[in-house]
C-alpha positions in Angstrom: 0.0 -0.3 0.0 1.4 3.6 -0.9 2.3 6.1 2.0 3.2 10.1 1.7 7.0 10.6 2.6 5.6 13.0 5.1 3.3 10.6 6.8 6.0 7.5 6.8 8.7 10.3 8.8 5.9 11.0 11.0 5.0 7.0 11.9 9.8 6.6 12.0 10.1 10.0 13.9 12.4 11.4 11.4 12.8 14.7 9.1 11.1 14.1 5.9 14.2 15.6 4.0 16.1 12.9 5.8 13.6 9.9 4.3 14.4 12.2 0.9 17.9 11.4 1.2 18.1 8.3 2.1 15.6 7.5 -0.8 18.6 9.2 -3.0 21.2 7.6 -1.8 19.3 4.0 -2.6 19.0 5.5 -6.3 15.0 6.6 -6.0 16.1 10.1 -7.1 12.6 10.8 -8.5 11.2 11.2 -5.4 11.7 15.1 -4.0 8.8 16.2 -2.1 7.4 15.1 1.8 3.9 14.6 -0.4 5.4 12.3 -3.0 3.9 8.7 -2.9 5.9 5.8 -2.1 4.9 2.3 -2.8 4.8 -0.4 -0.7 8.2 -2.5 -2.1 10.1 1.0 -1.7 9.0 1.6 2.0 10.8 -1.9 2.8 13.9 -1.2 1.6 13.7 2.6 2.7 13.2 0.8 6.5 15.6 -1.9 5.8 18.1 1.0 4.7 17.2 2.7 7.8 17.8 -0.1 10.2 21.3 -0.8 8.4 22.4 2.7 9.5 22.7 3.9 5.5 23.6 7.8 5.7 21.6 10.1 3.6 22.6 12.3 0.5 21.8 16.0 1.2 18.7 17.1 -0.8 17.0 19.8 -0.7 12.8 19.1 -0.4 10.7 21.4 -3.0 7.7 22.9 -0.8 4.6 22.5 -2.1 3.0 25.7 -3.3 -0.8 26.4 -2.7 -2.8 27.7 -5.1 -4.1 31.3 -5.0 -7.3 31.8 -3.8 -9.5 34.2 -6.5 -11.2 36.7 -5.1 -14.8 38.0 -5.6 -14.8 41.0 -7.9 -16.0 44.2 -6.4 -19.6 45.8 -7.1 -19.9 48.1 -9.5 -22.2 50.2 -7.2 -25.6 47.9 -7.9 -26.9 46.1 -5.6 -27.0 43.0 -7.7 -24.9 42.0 -10.4 -26.1 43.5 -13.9 -27.8 46.3 -12.6 -26.4 49.7 -12.4 -27.8 52.3 -9.7 -29.1 55.5 -11.4 -27.8 58.9 -10.2 -30.3 61.2 -8.6 -29.4 65.0 -7.8 -32.1 65.2 -5.6 -30.7 62.7 -3.3 -27.3 61.8 -4.1 -24.1 63.8 -4.0 -22.7 64.4 -7.8 -19.9 62.4 -8.3 -16.2 62.9 -7.7 -13.9 62.9 -10.3 -10.9 60.3 -9.1 -7.6 62.1 -8.7 -5.4 61.5 -11.3 -2.7 58.7 -10.7 0.8 58.8 -11.4 2.5 56.7 -13.1 5.3 55.2 -11.9 7.5 52.7 -13.6 7.9 48.9 -12.8 10.3 48.0 -11.4 11.5 44.7 -11.9 11.2 42.1 -9.3 14.0 41.2 -7.2 15.8 37.8 -8.6 15.2 34.7 -6.3 17.6 33.3 -4.7 18.0 29.8 -4.9 20.4 28.0 -2.7 23.1 26.3 -4.7 23.1 22.6 -5.2 26.3 20.5 -3.2 28.9 20.0 -5.9 29.1 16.4 -5.6 28.0 13.4 -2.8 29.6 13.2 0.7 32.6 10.9 0.5 31.6 9.9 3.4 27.8 8.8 2.7 29.5 6.8 -0.6 32.1 4.9 1.7 29.0 3.7 3.7 26.8 2.8 0.6 29.8 0.6 -0.7 30.4 -0.7 2.7 26.6 -2.1 3.0 27.0 -3.4 -0.7 29.9 -5.1 0.2 28.3 -6.7 3.4 25.6 -8.0 1.0 28.1 -9.6 -1.1 30.2 -11.2 1.6 27.2 -12.5 2.9 25.8 -14.3 -0.5 29.0 -15.6 -0.7 29.2 -17.2 2.5 25.4 -18.5 2.0 27.0 -20.4 -1.6 30.1 -21.2 -0.1 27.9 -23.1 3.0 25.0 -24.8 0.0 27.9 -25.8 -1.7 28.9 -27.9 1.0 26.1 -29.5 1.8 25.9 -30.5 -1.9 29.3 -32.4 -1.5 28.1 -33.7 1.5 25.1 -35.2 0.3 27.0 -36.6 -3.0 29.4 -37.9 -0.5 26.5 -39.7 1.3 24.8 -41.2 -2.0 28.3 -42.3 -3.5 29.0 -43.7 0.2 25.5 -45.9 0.0 25.9 -46.9 -3.7 29.5 -48.4 -3.4 28.4 -50.5 -0.1 27.5 -54.0 -1.3 24.0 -54.9 -1.0 22.8 -58.5 0.0 22.1 -60.8 -3.2 18.9 -62.5 -2.8 17.7 -65.6 -5.1 15.2 -65.6 -7.6 13.9 -68.7 -5.9 13.9 -66.8 -2.3 12.1 -64.2 -4.1 9.2 -66.6 -5.9 9.0 -67.9 -2.3 7.9 -64.7 -0.5 5.2 -64.3 -3.3 3.7 -67.5 -2.6 5.3 -69.8 -4.5 6.6 -73.0 -3.0 9.1 -75.6 -4.5 10.9 -75.7 -8.1 8.2 -76.5 -9.8 5.8 -74.1 -8.8 8.9 -71.6 -9.5 9.7 -73.1 -13.4 5.5 -73.0 -13.5 5.6 -69.1 -12.9 8.6 -68.4 -15.1 7.1 -69.9 -17.6 3.7 -68.4 -17.3 5.9 -64.9 -17.1 7.5 -66.0 -20.5 4.1 -66.9 -22.2 2.6 -63.5 -21.4 5.3 -61.7 -22.6 6.3 -60.4 -19.2 9.9 -61.7 -19.2 11.3 -58.2 -20.2 10.1 -56.6 -17.1 11.8 -58.9 -14.8 15.3 -58.7 -16.3 16.3 -55.5 -15.4 16.1 -56.9 -11.3 18.1 -59.9 -12.3 21.7 -60.0 -11.5 23.9 -63.1 -11.2 27.1 -63.4 -8.8 28.8 -66.0 -11.1 28.8 -64.6 -14.6 31.0 -67.4 -16.1 29.5 -70.1 -14.1 26.2 -69.4 -15.3 27.6 -68.7 -19.2 28.8 -72.1 -18.9 25.5 -73.8 -17.8 23.7 -71.8 -20.8 26.0 -73.3 -23.4 25.4 -76.7 -22.7 21.4 -76.4 -22.0 20.6 -73.6 -24.7 20.5 -74.3 -28.0 20.6 -71.5 -30.5 19.2 -72.4 -33.8 18.8 -71.0 -37.7 15.4 -71.6 -38.3 13.3 -75.1 -37.4 15.3 -76.8 -35.0 16.2 -81.0 -36.0 14.1 -83.9 -34.9 17.0 -85.1 -33.2 17.2 -82.3 -30.4 13.4 -81.3 -30.3 13.3 -82.2 -26.8 16.2 -79.4 -25.6 15.7 -76.0 -25.1 16.2 -73.7 -28.5 15.4 -70.4 -29.5 15.7 -69.5 -33.3 18.3 -66.5 -34.0 20.0 -65.4 -37.3 22.3 -67.9 -38.8 25.7 -65.9 -38.2 25.0 -66.5 -33.9 23.1 -69.8 -34.5 25.1 -73.1 -33.0 23.2 -75.5 -35.2 21.9 -75.1 -38.5 17.9 -75.2 -39.3 16.2 -79.0 -40.0 16.0 -78.0 -43.5 20.0 -77.2 -43.7 21.0 -79.9 -41.9 19.6 -82.3 -43.6 21.2 -81.6 -46.6 24.6 -81.5 -44.6 24.0 -85.0 -43.4 22.6 -85.8 -47.0 25.9 -84.8 -48.4 28.3 -86.2 -46.3 26.6 -89.8 -46.1 27.2 -89.6 -49.9 30.8 -88.9 -49.6 31.5 -91.5 -47.3 29.7 -94.2 -48.9 31.0 -92.8 -52.2 34.9 -93.7 -50.6 33.8 -96.8 -49.1 33.4 -95.2 -45.4 31.1 -97.3 -43.5 32.9 -97.7 -40.3 33.8 -94.2 -38.7 34.6 -92.2 -35.8 34.7 -89.0 -34.8 37.4 -87.5 -31.9 36.3 -84.7 -30.0 33.4 -82.7 -30.3 30.3 -82.0 -28.1 27.3 -84.4 -27.0 24.9 -82.4 -29.1 26.9 -82.2 -31.9 27.2 -86.4 -32.0 23.7 -86.7 -31.3 22.9 -85.0 -34.6 25.1 -86.7 -37.0 24.3 -90.4 -35.4 20.5 -89.3 -36.1 21.5 -87.3 -39.4 23.9 -89.6 -41.6 22.6 -92.4 -43.8 21.8 -95.8 -41.4 24.3 -97.9 -43.6 27.3 -95.8 -42.3 28.3 -97.0 -38.9 29.5 -93.9 -37.1 31.3 -94.0 -33.3 32.4 -91.2 -31.0 34.9 -90.7 -28.8 35.2 -87.3 -26.7 38.7 -86.3 -25.8 41.0 -83.7 -26.2 44.5 -85.5 -26.7 45.6 -88.0 -29.3 48.8 -90.1 -28.5 50.3 -92.7 -31.2 48.8 -95.5 -29.4 44.9 -94.1 -29.9 45.8 -93.5 -33.8 47.2 -96.9 -34.1 43.5 -98.2 -32.8 41.8 -95.3 -35.0 43.3 -96.1 -38.3 43.0 -99.9 -37.6 39.4 -100.5 -36.6 38.0 -97.6 -39.1 37.8 -96.3 -42.6 37.5 -92.6 -41.9 38.2 -90.4 -39.0 37.3 -87.2 -38.3 39.1 -85.0 -35.5 37.5 -82.5 -34.5 39.2 -79.7 -31.9 41.9 -82.1 -30.7 46.0 -82.1 -29.5 48.1 -84.3 -31.5 51.4 -86.0 -30.5 53.8 -85.7 -32.9 53.9 -89.8 -33.5 49.9 -89.6 -33.5 49.9 -87.5 -36.6 52.5 -89.6 -38.3 50.0 -92.7 -37.9 47.2 -90.7 -39.5 49.2 -89.6 -42.4 50.1 -93.3 -43.0 47.1 -93.5 -45.2 45.5 -96.6 -44.1 42.3 -94.2 -43.1 40.5 -91.3 -44.3 41.8 -88.6 -41.8 39.8 -85.2 -41.5 40.6 -82.0 -39.7 38.7 -79.4 -38.2 39.4 -76.7 -35.7 35.5 -75.7 -36.2 33.5 -74.8 -33.6 30.0 -74.8 -34.9 28.7 -78.2 -35.8 27.6 -77.2 -39.3 31.5 -76.1 -39.8 33.1 -78.8 -38.8 30.8 -80.9 -41.4 31.6 -78.4 -44.1 35.5 -79.6 -43.2 35.0 -83.2 -42.9 33.1 -82.9 -46.7 36.0 -80.6 -48.0 38.3 -83.5 -46.9 36.5 -86.2 -48.3 36.0 -84.2 -51.6 40.1 -83.8 -52.6 
């Protein structure tokens, strides 16, 4: 709410000129009269400056000039306006002529004396203003420093909480808390979530304590297939992926590869065949995919000595070495030509079969 300078001076028990000087030191130069109105914001700043001891700048308050009151025109001899009294010689004395008035030269009015404005602000007032501004800046700086320290402490607390290891809880324990008892109910719950396509929402909450062990288990249990799974592996956990990421080919591709391999073996007279190395899953694929006239056997191992090589070339017609290490003596035995020997360092079963077919085609 607005208030006059004069009224505010009475409330604060200070001269209006002092309030005008403080306003001028604050930068409000337009207030020059005690009759000026102050807004609520300016009033608050003025009261704050008075409490902080801001010194006023010398000012000259303008006086309020009162409007002169116009006097009523003198009557012209009539009792009423517009009525002129008639002269009657019987009763009225003859009118006397007014004495001549001397015309005196009008002298110019005396020049008004205006007090001179001060040449510049008082250095003491300027010093006080600068000190007040410096105090405000220093207070703001201390507040910023305190706020920065508080933020740093909060950040350190968050980092310390994040670095603390959380206790790992197994998925089976969480499912048990939900009300599922036993591995059978947990498996059915996971199957239901997968069937409703909600497993993508569960994955962010899962973590693994031993990722390498889980990866080895997945490599043994989960099969990545390119297209429709072959009939030999229909009961295994299989996922269809692209051909470059698949462990085994699809049913159509595998049927063509197995037929070509059977044809090459029979054309070379190899009915007794031995595969050294490879995985059990690959062995199952080869056993059910080759021609029944081919008697194929498997020996899982990673290293071959001369005695093993001698037995292989004696009892079989063709030997396929799949990612195995041969001793020098064993290599000499295989190179005697008593059996068709094919070597492959492939990882996927499709690549292994393709290497075997190329070796039989030479």
